[in-house]
N, C-alpha and C positions, 0 to 999 in steps of 0.2 A: 328063800326062807319065808315062809307064810305068817301073817301076825290075823288074829281075831281081837279086835277092839269090841270093849261092849261099854255102853252106856247105860248107868243105870240111874234114874229121874228120883230125887228123894223130895219128901215132903217139905215146904220149903218153911212151915208151921212147927210142923213135929219130928223132924226128921227122917222119920219112918221112909219105907220104899214108898215112894208115888205113880200114883195110875197115867195120869196124864197132866197133859199141859195146855192151863186154859189162858186167853187173849182178855184183854178188858183195855178198857179207854177211862181216863176219867183227863180233863181239862185238857184237850187236844195233847196228853202224853199218852204214849202206849202203853201194856204190859204187858211180863208173863210171870204166872206164877205154876211150880209143877205140885201137884195134892195127890193127895190118898182119894180115894173111892170112899171114907167119912169125911174128909172136907171140901171135896170138889162140890157135891149137894149143898152144901151147906152156904157157899159164896152164891151158888145160884139160888138159892132161896132167898139170900139178902138184898140181889141185886133184881132179884125179881118186878118187884113191886114197880122200880125204875125203870126197868126195861119193858115193863108194860104199857107205862105211860109218857116213855121217849118215843121217837121215829126214830127212823134208820138213819145215818146218813154214808150216798157212796162213797165209797172208798176210791182217790183220782188217781191217775195213774203217778207212783213217785219217782223225782229225778234220776239217775243213777248216784250211789253213794260216792262217786268222785266228785259228783259234781255240786253236792246238796249246798255244802260252806259257801264255795265260791262263786257259784251263778244266782244265786235269788231264785226266783223266777224263770228266769230265760235259762235256757240249757246249753251247755257250753258245745264249741263244737265238736262232732265224731272224732275218734282219737285220727282214724285216717283222712278225716281233711285237713286235721293240723299237721301230718305227716308230707301230705299234699302240700302245704302250704310253707312249711319248714323249706325244703324241698323247691319250690317254684316262686319263691320271694327273691335270694341271691339272683335266681336266675334272672327275673323279671327288673332288677335294679342293675346287672352288668349289658344289660339289652338298652338301656335308658343310659349309659354311662358313667355309670356313680361306679364306687372304689367298695367293692367288697375283698376284704380277702379269703383266701384258700379256704379257709373252714367253713365259708359264708355268712359272716358277720359282717352285720352291717351298720355304719353309721350310723348316730338319732337322726342325722335330715330327713328323710326319706319317710320318716314319721309325720314330717311338717308340711307336707305335698297337700295341696287341695284334694278333698278326697277323690274325684274326677281321675288323677294321675294315680292313687294308690293301688287302684285295684290292681288284682291280681289274678288276670286270666287263666 
């Protein structure tokens, strides 16, 4: 069965059909608004004086969505590396004589080892 999905842009000010989506930012927040051919130039004209006086800011690469809240500025390990660590850590613990359940669960002890002994290779 074939489906055709149609996306209609609606002017956020008037409710009429919109012709474009405009993006802008103020106070560190980014905004999008759908506007008709009549309203888009009005927004551009209002902002023109400020845009002319402002300097452009380069946009830094943003961290992935899954990382933004939890990571702060430091990116979290990639999912592949996390899976490798989940598999390798129980093997590492068993090799050092630690008690590890069949499901791979490790007691709280290994986290308290000196950093040099905690490394997973």
